[in-house]
N, C-alpha and C positions, 0 to 999 in steps of 0.2 A: 356367338355363332358366326361363322364365315358366311359371306355373301355367295362364295363360290361352291360349286358342287362338281362331283366327278362326272364327266361326261359319258353318255351311253351311246350305243349304236344309232340311235333315233337322232342324235344331235349332228351326225356326220355332214349332212348337207349344210347345215349352218356353220359348222366348223369351217368348211371349204369356203363359203361364202365370206367368212371373216378373214381367212387366208388371204383371199383377193383383195379385200379391203386392206390388209397390211401390205402386200406386195405393191398395189397401187400407190399407197401413201408414200413409199420411198423409191420406187422404180418409174413412177409415173403410170397413169391410166393406160391399160392395154386390153384391147377388145378381145384377143384369143381367150376363150373360156373351154377350148376343147379338152384341156387337161381335167377339168372339174369331174365328169362323170367317173373316170378311173381313181381319182384322188378320193372321191366320195366312198366308192366301193371298198377300197383298200382300208380306209379309215373306219368304215363301218365293220369290217372283219376284224381289224386289230382291237377296236374298242369292246368287241364282244368277249374278248378273253380278259377276265378281270386279274388273272395272275400273269398277263403279258408283260412285255418290255415296253410298250407304249400306252400312253394314257393322255387324257386332256382334262382340264378344269375349266368350268364355264361360269358365267354370271347370266342369269336370264333376264329377259325384257319381254313385255307383252308381245306374244307371237313370234318369238325366237330367241336368240342370244344376243347379249349386249357385248360381251368380252369373253376371251378364251386364251389359253395357253395350252401347247401340246408338248409333250416331252418323251424322250425315249432313254432307255438304258442300253448302252454300248459295250461290248466286251474287247479289250485289246490285249496285247501281251503287257504284262506288269512291268513296273520300273520303279526307280527312286520316287517316293512320295505317293505311289500307287501300286503297291505290290500285287493286288488282285487283278489289275487292269481294267476295273469297272469304273465307267464314268457316265455321267448323264449329259444330255444335250437337249436344250430348250429351243423350240421354235414355234413359230405362228403365235406370237404374242400379239393380240390385235383388240381393239375396242372401236366400236362404231363411233364415227367422228362426233356425232351429236350427244355421245355419252361419256365423252372422255374427261379426266380430272376429277373423277368420283371415287377412285381407289379400286375400281373393278379389275384392272390388271394386276394390281398388287395383291388383291385377294386371291386372283387365280395363281399368281406366282407363288405366294406363301403356301397355297394348298399343294402346288406341285413340289416345292422344295420339302416340305412335310413327307410327300410321297417317296422322294429320293431317299431322305434320312430312314424311313421305315425299311427300305430296301438295301440300306448299307452302302449307298452311294455318297461318296464324300468329295468327288471332283466332278464339277458340273461346268459346262461350256455353253456359250451362246454367242451369238453376233449380235450387236447392239447398233440400232439406228441413233442418229443424234437425239431424237425425240425419246427414245426409250432408255438412253444412258442413265440419265439421273435417277430412275426407277431402279435399275440393276445396281448402280453404285450404292444406293441406300441399303440394298439387301445384302451388300458385302461383295459383289463382284468387281474385279480389278481387270485392267487392261493387261494382256499378255504379249510377250515378245514372239509368239508362235506365228510364223508366216504361212498363211493358208494358201494353198494352190489347189487347182482343180483340172480334171481332164475329163471332158465328155465325150462318150464314145457313141 
């Protein structure tokens, strides 16, 4: 039996708390938390749809969550190697610092990968921190030559 369970709307606040843990761990602590109420509400709404394209898996700890992963299914125009254009994206993989190295993120990732498989998703992307890369490599992820760019409007 897996340590991880699928998240519910009631987990939204803790998922956002863990997202800040993740962001702070590789970007450095940031005092701005003004984004958290909107993120919590959107996540609560998305998690309420069991057939939706966004889900999360969590490991519990007394009084909250110890670890999580969030994933979404994206649809793009198909191409070689992905004719249907369906891909998965993994984000917000986080474990509370005092509970790391216990397999919690792995349990969450394995549950998410099973969810993607059940939905026919065969191409899954993520961005890896140096700390997370060994886990993802052990699950079969490889570096890609895809140069990422971003425009913020």
